[in-house]
N, CA, C and O atoms as a CHARMM CRD file, in Angstrom:
* protein
*
  320
    1    1 ARG  N    187.10500 227.49300 362.28100 PROA 1      0.00000
    2    1 ARG  CA   186.45500 226.25500 361.92000 PROA 1      0.00000
    3    1 ARG  C    186.02800 226.23700 360.46100 PROA 1      0.00000
    4    1 ARG  O    186.09800 225.20200 359.79800 PROA 1      0.00000
    5    2 ALA  N    185.58700 227.38000 359.96800 PROA 2      0.00000
    6    2 ALA  CA   185.10300 227.42800 358.58700 PROA 2      0.00000
    7    2 ALA  C    186.20500 227.04800 357.60100 PROA 2      0.00000
    8    2 ALA  O    185.94200 226.36300 356.61300 PROA 2      0.00000
    9    3 LEU  N    187.43400 227.48900 357.86300 PROA 3      0.00000
   10    3 LEU  CA   188.52100 227.15900 356.94600 PROA 3      0.00000
   11    3 LEU  C    188.86000 225.67400 356.99000 PROA 3      0.00000
   12    3 LEU  O    189.22400 225.08900 355.97000 PROA 3      0.00000
   13    4 LEU  N    188.74300 225.06900 358.15300 PROA 4      0.00000
   14    4 LEU  CA   188.97700 223.62500 358.24400 PROA 4      0.00000
   15    4 LEU  C    187.88400 222.85300 357.51600 PROA 4      0.00000
   16    4 LEU  O    188.15700 221.83900 356.87300 PROA 4      0.00000
   17    5 LEU  N    186.65100 223.33100 357.61700 PROA 5      0.00000
   18    5 LEU  CA   185.56100 222.70200 356.86300 PROA 5      0.00000
   19    5 LEU  C    185.77400 222.88400 355.36100 PROA 5      0.00000
   20    5 LEU  O    185.49000 221.98100 354.57400 PROA 5      0.00000
   21    6 LEU  N    186.27000 224.04200 354.97300 PROA 6      0.00000
   22    6 LEU  CA   186.56200 224.28600 353.56700 PROA 6      0.00000
   23    6 LEU  C    187.63900 223.32600 353.06600 PROA 6      0.00000
   24    6 LEU  O    187.51500 222.77000 351.97400 PROA 6      0.00000
   25    7 ALA  N    188.68200 223.13300 353.84900 PROA 7      0.00000
   26    7 ALA  CA   189.73700 222.19100 353.46200 PROA 7      0.00000
   27    7 ALA  C    189.18200 220.77800 353.32300 PROA 7      0.00000
   28    7 ALA  O    189.54600 220.05200 352.39800 PROA 7      0.00000
   29    8 ALA  N    188.31000 220.39200 354.23200 PROA 8      0.00000
   30    8 ALA  CA   187.68900 219.06700 354.14700 PROA 8      0.00000
   31    8 ALA  C    186.82300 218.95900 352.89500 PROA 8      0.00000
   32    8 ALA  O    186.79400 217.91100 352.24900 PROA 8      0.00000
   33    9 ALA  N    186.12400 220.02500 352.55400 PROA 9      0.00000
   34    9 ALA  CA   185.28900 220.02000 351.34900 PROA 9      0.00000
   35    9 ALA  C    186.14900 219.88300 350.09200 PROA 9      0.00000
   36    9 ALA  O    185.77800 219.17000 349.16000 PROA 9      0.00000
   37   10 VAL  N    187.28100 220.55600 350.06500 PROA 10     0.00000
   38   10 VAL  CA   188.19800 220.44900 348.92100 PROA 10     0.00000
   39   10 VAL  C    188.63100 218.99900 348.73700 PROA 10     0.00000
   40   10 VAL  O    188.60900 218.47100 347.62500 PROA 10     0.00000
   41   11 LEU  N    189.02100 218.36500 349.83000 PROA 11     0.00000
   42   11 LEU  CA   189.46600 216.97300 349.74400 PROA 11     0.00000
   43   11 LEU  C    188.31600 216.04600 349.36500 PROA 11     0.00000
   44   11 LEU  O    188.51600 215.07200 348.64000 PROA 11     0.00000
   45   12 GLY  N    187.11600 216.34400 349.85100 PROA 12     0.00000
   46   12 GLY  CA   185.95000 215.53100 349.50400 PROA 12     0.00000
   47   12 GLY  C    185.59400 215.63400 348.03200 PROA 12     0.00000
   48   12 GLY  O    185.27200 214.63000 347.39600 PROA 12     0.00000
   49   13 VAL  N    185.65100 216.84600 347.48400 PROA 13     0.00000
   50   13 VAL  CA   185.36700 217.03600 346.05700 PROA 13     0.00000
   51   13 VAL  C    186.41900 216.31500 345.22100 PROA 13     0.00000
   52   13 VAL  O    186.09200 215.65900 344.23200 PROA 13     0.00000
   53   14 ARG  N    187.67700 216.43900 345.62100 PROA 14     0.00000
   54   14 ARG  CA   188.73900 215.75500 344.86900 PROA 14     0.00000
   55   14 ARG  C    188.53100 214.24900 344.88700 PROA 14     0.00000
   56   14 ARG  O    188.67000 213.58900 343.85700 PROA 14     0.00000
   57   15 GLU  N    188.20200 213.70800 346.04200 PROA 15     0.00000
   58   15 GLU  CA   187.98500 212.26400 346.15200 PROA 15     0.00000
   59   15 GLU  C    186.80900 211.81500 345.28300 PROA 15     0.00000
   60   15 GLU  O    186.89800 210.80100 344.59200 PROA 15     0.00000
   61   16 ALA  N    185.71600 212.56600 345.31900 PROA 16     0.00000
   62   16 ALA  CA   184.54700 212.20800 344.50900 PROA 16     0.00000
   63   16 ALA  C    184.85200 212.34500 343.02100 PROA 16     0.00000
   64   16 ALA  O    184.38400 211.54200 342.21300 PROA 16     0.00000
   65   17 ALA  N    185.62700 213.34900 342.66300 PROA 17     0.00000
   66   17 ALA  CA   185.91300 213.59700 341.25000 PROA 17     0.00000
   67   17 ALA  C    186.86500 212.56400 340.66200 PROA 17     0.00000
   68   17 ALA  O    186.85300 212.34400 339.45000 PROA 17     0.00000
   69   18 THR  N    187.68100 211.92900 341.48200 PROA 18     0.00000
   70   18 THR  CA   188.59100 210.92100 340.94000 PROA 18     0.00000
   71   18 THR  C    187.83300 209.70900 340.41600 PROA 18     0.00000
   72   18 THR  O    188.38000 208.93400 339.63200 PROA 18     0.00000
   73   19 ALA  N    186.59100 209.53200 340.83300 PROA 19     0.00000
   74   19 ALA  CA   185.78300 208.40500 340.35300 PROA 19     0.00000
   75   19 ALA  C    185.16500 208.68400 338.98500 PROA 19     0.00000
   76   19 ALA  O    184.63000 207.77500 338.34900 PROA 19     0.00000
   77   20 VAL  N    185.23700 209.93500 338.52900 PROA 20     0.00000
   78   20 VAL  CA   184.64700 210.32200 337.24300 PROA 20     0.00000
   79   20 VAL  C    185.78100 210.50900 336.23100 PROA 20     0.00000
   80   20 VAL  O    186.61000 211.40400 336.40100 PROA 20     0.00000
   81   21 PRO  N    185.83200 209.68100 335.18400 PROA 21     0.00000
   82   21 PRO  CA   186.90600 209.82300 334.19300 PROA 21     0.00000
   83   21 PRO  C    186.89400 211.20800 333.54100 PROA 21     0.00000
   84   21 PRO  O    185.84900 211.68600 333.10100 PROA 21     0.00000
   85   22 GLY  N    188.06200 211.84000 333.48700 PROA 22     0.00000
   86   22 GLY  CA   188.18400 213.14200 332.84300 PROA 22     0.00000
   87   22 GLY  C    187.74000 214.32300 333.67900 PROA 22     0.00000
   88   22 GLY  O    187.72800 215.45000 333.18400 PROA 22     0.00000
   89   23 ALA  N    187.37600 214.10100 334.92800 PROA 23     0.00000
   90   23 ALA  CA   186.93000 215.20600 335.78700 PROA 23     0.00000
   91   23 ALA  C    188.13400 216.04700 336.19600 PROA 23     0.00000
   92   23 ALA  O    189.06600 215.54700 336.82600 PROA 23     0.00000
   93   24 CYS  N    188.10800 217.32200 335.83500 PROA 24     0.00000
   94   24 CYS  CA   189.25300 218.18200 336.13600 PROA 24     0.00000
   95   24 CYS  C    189.40800 218.41900 337.63600 PROA 24     0.00000
   96   24 CYS  O    190.51600 218.65500 338.11800 PROA 24     0.00000
   97   25 LEU  N    188.31900 218.35600 338.36100 PROA 25     0.00000
   98   25 LEU  CA   188.41000 218.58500 339.80500 PROA 25     0.00000
   99   25 LEU  C    189.03300 217.40200 340.53400 PROA 25     0.00000
  100   25 LEU  O    189.29000 217.48500 341.73500 PROA 25     0.00000
  101   26 GLY  N    189.27900 216.30900 339.83200 PROA 26     0.00000
  102   26 GLY  CA   189.96700 215.16700 340.41800 PROA 26     0.00000
  103   26 GLY  C    191.47800 215.28600 340.31500 PROA 26     0.00000
  104   26 GLY  O    192.21100 214.50600 340.92200 PROA 26     0.00000
  105   27 ALA  N    191.94400 216.26400 339.54500 PROA 27     0.00000
  106   27 ALA  CA   193.38500 216.46300 339.38200 PROA 27     0.00000
  107   27 ALA  C    193.97500 217.07200 340.65200 PROA 27     0.00000
  108   27 ALA  O    193.32600 217.89000 341.30400 PROA 27     0.00000
  109   28 PRO  N    195.18200 216.68700 341.00200 PROA 28     0.00000
  110   28 PRO  CA   195.77800 217.21200 342.23700 PROA 28     0.00000
  111   28 PRO  C    196.03800 218.71300 342.20700 PROA 28     0.00000
  112   28 PRO  O    196.08400 219.34900 343.26000 PROA 28     0.00000
  113   29 ASP  N    196.20900 219.29500 341.01000 PROA 29     0.00000
  114   29 ASP  CA   196.49300 220.73400 340.93200 PROA 29     0.00000
  115   29 ASP  C    195.37100 221.57700 341.52000 PROA 29     0.00000
  116   29 ASP  O    195.62900 222.57500 342.19400 PROA 29     0.00000
  117   30 TRP  N    194.12500 221.18100 341.26600 PROA 30     0.00000
  118   30 TRP  CA   192.98400 221.93400 341.79300 PROA 30     0.00000
  119   30 TRP  C    192.96800 221.90300 343.31300 PROA 30     0.00000
  120   30 TRP  O    192.79500 222.93400 343.96400 PROA 30     0.00000
  121   31 ALA  N    193.14800 220.72500 343.86800 PROA 31     0.00000
  122   31 ALA  CA   193.13400 220.59600 345.32700 PROA 31     0.00000
  123   31 ALA  C    194.30000 221.36100 345.94100 PROA 31     0.00000
  124   31 ALA  O    194.13600 222.03700 346.95700 PROA 31     0.00000
  125   32 LEU  N    195.47500 221.25700 345.32900 PROA 32     0.00000
  126   32 LEU  CA   196.64200 221.95600 345.85800 PROA 32     0.00000
  127   32 LEU  C    196.44000 223.46300 345.83300 PROA 32     0.00000
  128   32 LEU  O    196.78800 224.15400 346.79000 PROA 32     0.00000
  129   33 LEU  N    195.87900 223.97700 344.74300 PROA 33     0.00000
  130   33 LEU  CA   195.62400 225.41500 344.65100 PROA 33     0.00000
  131   33 LEU  C    194.63700 225.86500 345.72300 PROA 33     0.00000
  132   33 LEU  O    194.86600 226.87000 346.39600 PROA 33     0.00000
  133   34 ALA  N    193.55000 225.13000 345.88500 PROA 34     0.00000
  134   34 ALA  CA   192.55000 225.49000 346.89700 PROA 34     0.00000
  135   34 ALA  C    193.12400 225.37500 348.30400 PROA 34     0.00000
  136   34 ALA  O    192.90400 226.25200 349.13900 PROA 34     0.00000
  137   35 LEU  N    193.85300 224.30200 348.56700 PROA 35     0.00000
  138   35 LEU  CA   194.42800 224.12800 349.90600 PROA 35     0.00000
  139   35 LEU  C    195.51300 225.16200 350.19300 PROA 35     0.00000
  140   35 LEU  O    195.68500 225.57000 351.34200 PROA 35     0.00000
  141   36 ALA  N    196.24100 225.58700 349.17200 PROA 36     0.00000
  142   36 ALA  CA   197.24800 226.63600 349.36900 PROA 36     0.00000
  143   36 ALA  C    196.58300 227.93200 349.81000 PROA 36     0.00000
  144   36 ALA  O    197.11200 228.64900 350.65900 PROA 36     0.00000
  145   37 ARG  N    195.42700 228.23100 349.23400 PROA 37     0.00000
  146   37 ARG  CA   194.70600 229.44400 349.63800 PROA 37     0.00000
  147   37 ARG  C    194.17800 229.31900 351.06500 PROA 37     0.00000
  148   37 ARG  O    194.21600 230.28200 351.83000 PROA 37     0.00000
  149   38 VAL  N    193.68800 228.13700 351.42100 PROA 38     0.00000
  150   38 VAL  CA   193.18000 227.92000 352.78100 PROA 38     0.00000
  151   38 VAL  C    194.31400 228.02600 353.78900 PROA 38     0.00000
  152   38 VAL  O    194.18400 228.72000 354.79800 PROA 38     0.00000
  153   39 THR  N    195.42600 227.34500 353.52600 PROA 39     0.00000
  154   39 THR  CA   196.53700 227.38900 354.47800 PROA 39     0.00000
  155   39 THR  C    197.13900 228.78700 354.55400 PROA 39     0.00000
  156   39 THR  O    197.62500 229.19800 355.60700 PROA 39     0.00000
  157   40 GLY  N    197.10700 229.52000 353.43900 PROA 40     0.00000
  158   40 GLY  CA   197.58000 230.90300 353.46400 PROA 40     0.00000
  159   40 GLY  C    196.74800 231.76300 354.39800 PROA 40     0.00000
  160   40 GLY  O    197.28500 232.60800 355.11600 PROA 40     0.00000
  161   41 ARG  N    195.44100 231.55200 354.39100 PROA 41     0.00000
  162   41 ARG  CA   194.56900 232.30600 355.30600 PROA 41     0.00000
  163   41 ARG  C    194.80800 231.91400 356.75500 PROA 41     0.00000
  164   41 ARG  O    194.61700 232.72000 357.66600 PROA 41     0.00000
  165   42 LEU  N    195.22500 230.67600 356.96000 PROA 42     0.00000
  166   42 LEU  CA   195.53000 230.22500 358.32000 PROA 42     0.00000
  167   42 LEU  C    196.92600 230.65300 358.76200 PROA 42     0.00000
  168   42 LEU  O    197.28700 230.49600 359.92900 PROA 42     0.00000
  169   43 GLY  N    197.71100 231.19400 357.83100 PROA 43     0.00000
  170   43 GLY  CA   199.06600 231.61900 358.15900 PROA 43     0.00000
  171   43 GLY  C    200.06200 230.47900 358.17000 PROA 43     0.00000
  172   43 GLY  O    201.14600 230.60200 358.74000 PROA 43     0.00000
  173   44 VAL  N    199.70200 229.37100 357.54500 PROA 44     0.00000
  174   44 VAL  CA   200.57800 228.20200 357.49400 PROA 44     0.00000
  175   44 VAL  C    200.95100 227.96200 356.03100 PROA 44     0.00000
  176   44 VAL  O    200.08600 227.61700 355.22600 PROA 44     0.00000
  177   45 PRO  N    202.21300 228.13700 355.67900 PROA 45     0.00000
  178   45 PRO  CA   202.58500 227.92400 354.27700 PROA 45     0.00000
  179   45 PRO  C    202.60700 226.43300 353.92800 PROA 45     0.00000
  180   45 PRO  O    202.75800 225.57500 354.79700 PROA 45     0.00000
  181   46 LEU  N    202.45400 226.15600 352.64700 PROA 46     0.00000
  182   46 LEU  CA   202.59800 224.77900 352.18500 PROA 46     0.00000
  183   46 LEU  C    204.06300 224.36700 352.29300 PROA 46     0.00000
  184   46 LEU  O    204.94400 225.22700 352.31500 PROA 46     0.00000
  185   47 PRO  N    204.32900 223.09500 352.35800 PROA 47     0.00000
  186   47 PRO  CA   205.72500 222.63400 352.44300 PROA 47     0.00000
  187   47 PRO  C    206.53000 223.09600 351.22700 PROA 47     0.00000
  188   47 PRO  O    205.98400 223.22300 350.13100 PROA 47     0.00000
  189   48 PRO  N    207.81900 223.34600 351.41800 PROA 48     0.00000
  190   48 PRO  CA   208.64900 223.77300 350.28800 PROA 48     0.00000
  191   48 PRO  C    208.80600 222.63700 349.27300 PROA 48     0.00000
  192   48 PRO  O    208.66900 221.45800 349.59900 PROA 48     0.00000
  193   49 GLY  N    209.09600 223.03100 348.04200 PROA 49     0.00000
  194   49 GLY  CA   209.34200 222.04100 347.00200 PROA 49     0.00000
  195   49 GLY  C    208.13100 221.69100 346.16300 PROA 49     0.00000
  196   49 GLY  O    208.25500 220.95700 345.18300 PROA 49     0.00000
  197   50 LEU  N    206.95900 222.20000 346.52500 PROA 50     0.00000
  198   50 LEU  CA   205.76700 221.92800 345.72400 PROA 50     0.00000
  199   50 LEU  C    205.73400 222.87100 344.52500 PROA 50     0.00000
  200   50 LEU  O    206.06800 224.04900 344.64600 PROA 50     0.00000
  201   51 THR  N    205.33900 222.36000 343.39400 PROA 51     0.00000
  202   51 THR  CA   205.22700 223.16500 342.18300 PROA 51     0.00000
  203   51 THR  C    203.96500 224.01200 342.25200 PROA 51     0.00000
  204   51 THR  O    202.91200 223.53400 342.67400 PROA 51     0.00000
  205   52 ASP  N    204.07100 225.26100 341.83800 PROA 52     0.00000
  206   52 ASP  CA   202.90600 226.15200 341.81500 PROA 52     0.00000
  207   52 ASP  C    201.90200 225.62400 340.79300 PROA 52     0.00000
  208   52 ASP  O    202.23600 225.49500 339.61500 PROA 52     0.00000
  209   53 PRO  N    200.67600 225.31500 341.22400 PROA 53     0.00000
  210   53 PRO  CA   199.70300 224.68900 340.32800 PROA 53     0.00000
  211   53 PRO  C    198.93800 225.65900 339.42900 PROA 53     0.00000
  212   53 PRO  O    198.15800 225.21900 338.58400 PROA 53     0.00000
  213   54 ARG  N    199.14100 226.96100 339.59000 PROA 54     0.00000
  214   54 ARG  CA   198.30300 227.92300 338.86600 PROA 54     0.00000
  215   54 ARG  C    198.38000 227.78800 337.34800 PROA 54     0.00000
  216   54 ARG  O    197.35100 227.83600 336.67600 PROA 54     0.00000
  217   55 ASP  N    199.57800 227.61900 336.80000 PROA 55     0.00000
  218   55 ASP  CA   199.69900 227.51600 335.34300 PROA 55     0.00000
  219   55 ASP  C    198.95400 226.29900 334.80500 PROA 55     0.00000
  220   55 ASP  O    198.29200 226.37700 333.76900 PROA 55     0.00000
  221   56 ASP  N    199.06300 225.17800 335.50800 PROA 56     0.00000
  222   56 ASP  CA   198.36800 223.96300 335.06200 PROA 56     0.00000
  223   56 ASP  C    196.85300 224.12100 335.16400 PROA 56     0.00000
  224   56 ASP  O    196.11600 223.65900 334.29300 PROA 56     0.00000
  225   57 VAL  N    196.39300 224.77400 336.22700 PROA 57     0.00000
  226   57 VAL  CA   194.95400 224.99000 336.38700 PROA 57     0.00000
  227   57 VAL  C    194.43800 225.90000 335.27100 PROA 57     0.00000
  228   57 VAL  O    193.38000 225.63400 334.70000 PROA 57     0.00000
  229   58 TRP  N    195.17400 226.97400 334.95200 PROA 58     0.00000
  230   58 TRP  CA   194.75800 227.86500 333.86300 PROA 58     0.00000
  231   58 TRP  C    194.76000 227.13800 332.52500 PROA 58     0.00000
  232   58 TRP  O    193.88700 227.37700 331.69100 PROA 58     0.00000
  233   59 ALA  N    195.72700 226.25700 332.31400 PROA 59     0.00000
  234   59 ALA  CA   195.77900 225.49900 331.05800 PROA 59     0.00000
  235   59 ALA  C    194.55000 224.59800 330.92000 PROA 59     0.00000
  236   59 ALA  O    193.97500 224.49100 329.83700 PROA 59     0.00000
  237   60 VAL  N    194.15400 223.96000 332.00300 PROA 60     0.00000
  238   60 VAL  CA   192.96000 223.10200 331.97800 PROA 60     0.00000
  239   60 VAL  C    191.71400 223.94300 331.72000 PROA 60     0.00000
  240   60 VAL  O    190.85300 223.55800 330.92900 PROA 60     0.00000
  241   61 LEU  N    191.62000 225.08900 332.38700 PROA 61     0.00000
  242   61 LEU  CA   190.47200 225.97500 332.16500 PROA 61     0.00000
  243   61 LEU  C    190.38300 226.41500 330.70500 PROA 61     0.00000
  244   61 LEU  O    189.30800 226.37600 330.10700 PROA 61     0.00000
  245   62 ALA  N    191.50100 226.83000 330.13900 PROA 62     0.00000
  246   62 ALA  CA   191.50800 227.28300 328.74800 PROA 62     0.00000
  247   62 ALA  C    191.10700 226.14700 327.80600 PROA 62     0.00000
  248   62 ALA  O    190.33800 226.36000 326.86800 PROA 62     0.00000
  249   63 HSD  N    191.61500 224.96600 328.04900 PROA 63     0.00000
  250   63 HSD  CA   191.27100 223.80400 327.21500 PROA 63     0.00000
  251   63 HSD  C    189.77800 223.50900 327.28000 PROA 63     0.00000
  252   63 HSD  O    189.14300 223.25500 326.25700 PROA 63     0.00000
  253   64 ARG  N    189.22500 223.54500 328.48300 PROA 64     0.00000
  254   64 ARG  CA   187.80600 223.23500 328.64600 PROA 64     0.00000
  255   64 ARG  C    186.92800 224.30200 327.97800 PROA 64     0.00000
  256   64 ARG  O    185.91100 223.97000 327.36900 PROA 64     0.00000
  257   65 VAL  N    187.30800 225.56000 328.08500 PROA 65     0.00000
  258   65 VAL  CA   186.53400 226.63000 327.44600 PROA 65     0.00000
  259   65 VAL  C    186.56800 226.46100 325.92600 PROA 65     0.00000
  260   65 VAL  O    185.54000 226.59800 325.26100 PROA 65     0.00000
  261   66 ARG  N    187.74500 226.16600 325.37800 PROA 66     0.00000
  262   66 ARG  CA   187.86000 225.97600 323.92500 PROA 66     0.00000
  263   66 ARG  C    187.02800 224.79800 323.43100 PROA 66     0.00000
  264   66 ARG  O    186.54800 224.80600 322.29700 PROA 66     0.00000
  265   67 HSD  N    186.85700 223.79200 324.27400 PROA 67     0.00000
  266   67 HSD  CA   186.12000 222.59100 323.86400 PROA 67     0.00000
  267   67 HSD  C    184.69600 222.55600 324.41700 PROA 67     0.00000
  268   67 HSD  O    184.04200 221.51400 324.38400 PROA 67     0.00000
  269   68 HSD  N    184.21700 223.69200 324.92600 PROA 68     0.00000
  270   68 HSD  CA   182.83600 223.83200 325.40700 PROA 68     0.00000
  271   68 HSD  C    182.49000 222.80800 326.49300 PROA 68     0.00000
  272   68 HSD  O    181.42600 222.18800 326.46500 PROA 68     0.00000
  273   69 VAL  N    183.39600 222.64700 327.43500 PROA 69     0.00000
  274   69 VAL  CA   183.17100 221.73100 328.55500 PROA 69     0.00000
  275   69 VAL  C    183.17400 222.54800 329.83700 PROA 69     0.00000
  276   69 VAL  O    184.08300 223.34500 330.06800 PROA 69     0.00000
  277   70 ASP  N    182.15900 222.35000 330.67100 PROA 70     0.00000
  278   70 ASP  CA   182.03800 223.08300 331.92600 PROA 70     0.00000
  279   70 ASP  C    183.09200 222.59900 332.92000 PROA 70     0.00000
  280   70 ASP  O    183.63600 221.50400 332.78400 PROA 70     0.00000
  281   71 VAL  N    183.36300 223.42100 333.90300 PROA 71     0.00000
  282   71 VAL  CA   184.32800 223.07300 334.93900 PROA 71     0.00000
  283   71 VAL  C    183.55700 222.53600 336.13900 PROA 71     0.00000
  284   71 VAL  O    183.49100 223.17600 337.18900 PROA 71     0.00000
  285   72 ASP  N    182.99000 221.37600 335.97100 PROA 72     0.00000
  286   72 ASP  CA   182.28400 220.72900 337.06500 PROA 72     0.00000
  287   72 ASP  C    182.77900 219.29500 337.18800 PROA 72     0.00000
  288   72 ASP  O    183.61200 218.84600 336.40000 PROA 72     0.00000
  289   73 VAL  N    182.27800 218.60100 338.15200 PROA 73     0.00000
  290   73 VAL  CA   182.73000 217.23400 338.40200 PROA 73     0.00000
  291   73 VAL  C    182.38700 216.31700 337.23600 PROA 73     0.00000
  292   73 VAL  O    183.09600 215.34300 336.98700 PROA 73     0.00000
  293   74 TYR  N    181.31100 216.61600 336.52100 PROA 74     0.00000
  294   74 TYR  CA   180.81800 215.70800 335.48600 PROA 74     0.00000
  295   74 TYR  C    181.24000 216.08000 334.06700 PROA 74     0.00000
  296   74 TYR  O    180.84600 215.39500 333.12300 PROA 74     0.00000
  297   75 ALA  N    182.02400 217.13600 333.88500 PROA 75     0.00000
  298   75 ALA  CA   182.46900 217.58900 332.56200 PROA 75     0.00000
  299   75 ALA  C    181.27800 217.80200 331.62700 PROA 75     0.00000
  300   75 ALA  O    181.27400 217.32100 330.49400 PROA 75     0.00000
  301   76 THR  N    180.28500 218.51700 332.10700 PROA 76     0.00000
  302   76 THR  CA   179.07300 218.80200 331.34800 PROA 76     0.00000
  303   76 THR  C    179.39200 219.67700 330.13700 PROA 76     0.00000
  304   76 THR  O    180.18400 220.61300 330.24300 PROA 76     0.00000
  305   77 ARG  N    178.79200 219.38600 329.00800 PROA 77     0.00000
  306   77 ARG  CA   178.94900 220.22900 327.82100 PROA 77     0.00000
  307   77 ARG  C    178.20100 221.54800 328.04500 PROA 77     0.00000
  308   77 ARG  O    177.07100 221.55900 328.53300 PROA 77     0.00000
  309   78 THR  N    178.84700 222.65000 327.68200 PROA 78     0.00000
  310   78 THR  CA   178.17900 223.94400 327.81200 PROA 78     0.00000
  311   78 THR  C    177.24700 224.15500 326.62600 PROA 78     0.00000
  312   78 THR  O    177.41000 223.53100 325.57800 PROA 78     0.00000
  313   79 LEU  N    176.28800 225.02300 326.79800 PROA 79     0.00000
  314   79 LEU  CA   175.29200 225.26300 325.76300 PROA 79     0.00000
  315   79 LEU  C    175.73300 226.30800 324.74900 PROA 79     0.00000
  316   79 LEU  O    175.10500 226.43600 323.69800 PROA 79     0.00000
  317   80 TRP  N    176.77400 227.04500 325.02600 PROA 80     0.00000
  318   80 TRP  CA   177.19100 228.09800 324.10700 PROA 80     0.00000
  319   80 TRP  C    178.58700 227.83700 323.59700 PROA 80     0.00000
  320   80 TRP  O    179.11300 228.62100 322.80800 PROA 80     0.00000
């Protein structure tokens, strides 16, 4: 049950983040990466043909760190 709740939380965060312009958690790559990990724990692979989202997620993380933007729903500026 916990993994199903986790999957629901991932989708809920993605849905909420799409309402915030520039929110990285609203991008489909984040949800796909999180859901791939959840389905992997359940022993159910993702459908074939999906692009691995890890490179895109790392690129977004690197961009945000360089520009002092936190990885949250609101794109908060970091203090350092």
